[in-house]
C-alpha positions in Angstrom: -17.4 6.4 -37.8 -15.3 4.1 -35.5 -12.3 5.1 -34.0 -9.5 3.4 -31.7 -6.6 5.0 -29.3 -4.0 4.1 -27.0 -3.6 5.1 -23.6 -1.6 4.6 -20.9 -2.4 4.2 -17.4 0.2 4.6 -13.8 0.4 1.1 -12.4 2.4 -0.3 -9.5 5.8 -0.5 -10.4 5.5 1.0 -14.2 2.8 2.2 -17.1 0.7 -0.1 -18.5 -1.2 0.3 -21.9 -5.0 0.1 -22.6 -6.8 0.5 -26.0 -9.6 2.6 -26.3 -12.1 2.5 -29.1 -15.8 3.8 -29.5 -18.2 4.0 -32.8 -21.5 5.6 -33.6 -24.8 4.2 -33.9 -28.3 5.7 -35.9 -29.6 4.3 -32.1 -31.7 6.1 -29.4 -28.9 9.8 -29.0 -26.3 9.7 -26.7 -23.0 8.9 -24.7 -22.1 5.6 -23.5 -18.7 4.8 -21.8 -18.1 1.1 -21.4 -15.8 -1.7 -19.6 -14.8 0.7 -16.6 -18.2 -1.2 -14.2 -19.5 1.9 -12.1 -16.7 4.0 -13.4 -17.4 5.3 -16.3 -20.7 7.2 -15.7 -18.4 9.3 -13.8 -16.9 10.1 -17.1 -19.3 10.0 -19.5 -20.8 13.1 -16.7 -17.4 14.8 -17.5 -17.7 14.7 -21.1 -21.2 16.0 -21.1 -20.5 18.7 -19.0 -18.0 20.1 -20.4 -19.5 19.3 -24.1 -22.4 22.1 -22.5 -19.8 24.3 -20.4 -18.5 24.5 -23.9 -21.4 25.1 -25.9 -20.5 22.3 -28.3 -23.1 21.1 -30.8 -22.7 17.5 -31.8 -24.9 15.0 -33.8 -28.0 13.5 -32.9 -26.0 10.1 -33.4 -25.6 7.3 -30.3 -21.9 7.3 -29.3 -19.9 4.4 -28.0 -16.8 4.3 -26.4 -15.0 1.3 -25.1 -12.0 0.6 -23.1 -10.6 -2.6 -23.1 -8.3 -3.7 -20.2 -8.7 -5.0 -16.7 -10.0 -3.9 -13.7 -8.9 -0.3 -13.4 -9.1 1.7 -9.5 -10.2 5.3 -9.5 -6.5 6.6 -10.5 -5.8 4.1 -13.1 -9.6 5.6 -14.8 -8.6 8.6 -14.4 -5.9 8.8 -17.0 -8.9 7.8 -19.0 -10.3 11.2 -19.3 -8.3 12.7 -22.4 -8.1 10.1 -24.7 -11.9 9.3 -24.4 -12.6 13.0 -24.9 -10.6 13.6 -27.9 -12.4 9.8 -29.4 -15.6 11.0 -28.2 -15.4 14.5 -30.1 -13.4 13.5 -33.0 -16.2 11.2 -33.4 -18.7 14.3 -33.4 -16.5 16.4 -36.0 -15.4 18.7 -32.8 -12.1 17.9 -33.0 -9.7 17.6 -36.7 -9.0 14.4 -35.2 -10.0 11.3 -37.8 -7.2 8.1 -37.2 -6.2 7.7 -33.5 -4.4 3.9 -34.3 -1.1 5.2 -34.0 -1.7 7.6 -31.3 -0.7 8.1 -27.7 -2.6 9.8 -24.7 -2.9 9.7 -20.9 -4.1 12.9 -19.1 -6.8 14.0 -16.1 -9.2 16.5 -17.3 -10.5 19.2 -14.9 -13.9 21.3 -15.3 -12.4 24.2 -16.3 -9.9 22.3 -18.8 -6.8 21.6 -17.2 -4.8 19.4 -18.3 -2.6 16.6 -16.1 -0.8 14.2 -18.6 1.2 11.4 -16.7 4.7 11.8 -17.1 6.7 9.8 -18.9 10.2 9.1 -19.7 12.7 8.8 -22.5 13.1 4.8 -20.9 9.1 4.5 -21.2 8.4 5.2 -25.1 11.7 3.3 -26.2 10.1 0.4 -24.8 7.0 0.9 -26.9 9.0 2.0 -30.0 10.5 -1.6 -29.6 6.8 -3.1 -29.1 5.8 -0.8 -32.4 9.1 -2.5 -34.8 6.5 -1.4 -38.1 7.4 1.8 -40.4 4.3 3.6 -38.9 5.4 6.8 -36.4 4.1 7.0 -33.1 2.1 10.5 -31.7 2.0 11.3 -28.3 -1.3 13.2 -27.8 0.2 15.5 -24.6 3.0 18.6 -23.6 5.4 19.1 -26.3 9.0 17.4 -24.6 12.1 19.4 -26.0 14.1 15.8 -26.1 14.0 13.9 -29.1 13.8 9.9 -28.1 13.4 8.8 -31.7 13.3 9.6 -35.0 9.3 7.8 -35.2 7.7 9.0 -32.1 6.5 12.4 -32.8 4.6 15.2 -30.5 1.2 16.5 -30.6 0.6 19.3 -27.8 -3.1 18.1 -27.7 -3.8 22.0 -25.9 -3.2 23.9 -28.2 -5.5 21.7 -30.7 -8.0 21.8 -28.3 -7.4 25.8 -27.8 -7.9 26.3 -32.2 -10.5 23.7 -32.1 -13.0 24.3 -29.1 -11.1 26.7 -26.7 -10.6 26.4 -22.7 -7.9 24.1 -22.5 -4.3 24.2 -20.6 -1.9 21.9 -18.6 -1.5 22.2 -14.9 1.5 24.6 -14.2 2.7 22.3 -11.6 2.1 18.6 -12.4 3.0 15.8 -10.6 3.8 13.1 -12.8 3.2 9.4 -11.9 6.4 7.8 -13.7 
């Protein structure tokens, strides 16, 4: 199985898009996070911990998650935790998402299931929509926003989805966004 999702990370002046992709093989079972140099190990261990803490059972396969992009610092890598978790749990058939090509996600995930999403304003989304001039709608996996920016941008409340499938997730109450 293969999967791909778009992620958004904070940069000095704005935000940048990073693609995360993954696949499974019948090789030695386990989870690998590639493309983050030494920073991927912490996320890998966090994903394993969150899975074990919730007693999730997933197939004995080799799960490989890859981040395509440039050198990222620790504060940027943290915002890849949610998209990597979504990819992993989707490939393991733990959450009901199969195709994520047109999805965007960006949030830090605490060990107790608190999601701290990147705060993105309407102006940022308008720029993203200009880059995606196809017929396909874009889906933001994050907190539901009341403001409708464009009919091509939909929001799927990811904490609600995770709670229905896994349980124990919520947003930080006083989230401090970057943007």
